[in-house]
C-alpha positions, 0 to 999 in steps of 0.5 A: 430311717427314712429321714436318714435315707433321704438325707443320704440321697439329697443334693445340696440346695442352691443357696442365695445369700439374702440381702442384709437389711437393717442395722445391728441395733435393729437386729438386736432389738428384734432378737430381744423382742423375740426373746421376751415374747417366748413366755414359756422359756422365761417362766421355765428359767425364772422358776429356778430362782426360788430354789436359790433365793429364799428371801421375799422379793421386792418388786425391784428385785423381781424386775432384776430377775426378769431382766437377767433371765431375758438377757441370758436367754438372748445370749443363748439364742444368739449363740444358737443363731451364730453357730447355726449360720456358721455351721450351715455351709460345712454341714451342707457338704456331701460328706457331712450329709452322708455321715448324718444320713448314715448315723440316722439309718444306723440309729434306726436299725439299732432301735429296731434291734432293741425293740425286737429283743425280749425283756429280762422280765418276760424271759425270767417268767416264761421259761426262757433264757433265765429259767 
C-alpha cells in the first residue's frame, strides 16, 4: 500500500534524452553478450529440451540447441526492452500513475481483508459459522 501511495503522490521526473552512441551492430552484440551471460535463463530454458528430444544428442545438436535458446532469449529480452522504452512515456503521465497507485492500494487493502478472515478449517472445528 505504501508503494501505491507514493506512486499516487509522485510527480513526473524530468527526463533527459540520452545521447545515442554506437551502431545497431554494437547494440545487438552487447545484447547478445548480456543474454549469453545470463546462465540461469539459458539453463532453465535448455532444461525443457529433454522433454521433447529423446534421442542421444550429438555435440553439433547440443550447439544448435544452445544457439536456438540464446536466440530465443535475445528476441524475448529485446521485445521487453522495446516495449519498456515505448511504454515509459505514456505510463509516466499523471493519470497512469494515479491508476497504478490506486490499484496497488486497492490490492493491499484486499490482501489485508483476506488475511483477517478466518479460514474454513478453523471455523469448522471451533464452533463458528459452520458448526
